[in-house]
Every structure is written in C-alpha cells, then in structure tokens.
N, C-alpha and C positions, 0 to 999 in steps of 0.2 A: 515806111520800113521802120522796125523797132531795132534799137540797139541792144545788143545782149548786155547782161549785167553779170557780175561775179559775186559770190558770197564765199566766205571761208568760215567753216565751223570746226570748233575743236571736239573731239569726240574721245574722251579719255580712256574708254574701254577697247580702243583698237589696240590689238596685241600680236596679230599674226596674219598670214596670208589668208586664212579662212575669213577673218574679219573684213579684209579688203574686198575679197570676192563677194561676200554677203552685202556689203554696202554698195558696191557697184551693181549688183543684180537688183537691189532694192530700189535704187535711185533712177537706173537707167529705164527709160520708158515712161518715167512719170511725166505727166503733160507739163511742157514748157522747159524741161531739163534738156540742155543741149550737149553737155559734157560732164563727166564726173572724173575727179582725180583724187585718189585717196593716197596720202602720204603717211605710211605706217609709222615711220620712225617719229615723226613730229606729232602724229595722231591728229591729223587734220584732214578734213574733206572739203574740197573746192568744187563749187558748182558754177557752171556758166549756165544762164537761163534766160528765157524770155520774160520779162516782168509783166506783160500782158496776160500770160497764161499760167505761170508758175505759181503755185501756192505754198508758200514757206511752211506754214503749219502743218500741211498735209505731208510734206516731205519729212518734217521733223517727226511727226506721229508714225509714219511708216518706219523710220529708223528705230524709234522707241519700241515699237512692236517686236522687232528684232533683237532688242537688248542693247541698242546703242544710243544712249542718251546724248543729246547735243548740249554743250555748254558754251556760254558766251566766250568770245576771245578776249583775254585780258587786254584792256586799253583800247579796244576796237572802237572807232568812231569818237575818240575823245580829243581829237585835234592833234596838233604837233607835240613831240616829245619836248620837254623842258631841257633847256640848256643848263646843266648843273656845273659845268667847268668853269663858269664865270666869265667866258670870253663872250 
C-alpha cells in the first residue's frame, strides 16, 4: 500500500472563484490526484496524490494550458527557519 503525498504550489494568477473552479476541474481526474484544495486568498493549490502514478510535470502543464503558471513556494524544502532572535 502506498502512502499519499502532498504538494503545495503557489499559483500567482488565482484571483476569483472562476480560477478556483477551473483549477479544480483541470486537476480532478488527473491520474494519481486524490484531492485538490485551492486557497484563493493565499493563491495556493494543495494536492494529495499517489506518488506511484502522479506525474507532477503533466499536472503543471495542464494548469499552464489553462493560464495558471505554477511558481515555486518561497523557502520550500530549504530546512528549518533560522532563529534570528538570538535565543
């Protein structure tokens, strides 16, 4: 049994409920996608997916075709935040 994974993408062009609906419709049904959650205010898309069948580039390409470019999350995957308070 494969454990699901999650990825969060920032999509700067999300601006309205139409964008949310389009992104949901575009990604729902893509092989390996288990759930799609679009946060309009934060301009984020969170996917839960099966890593054995999900093709990240295919999903990004589908969004790009709809006019929604995926940008990297700032500081994603760069370890723990630095403690700048001196404590």
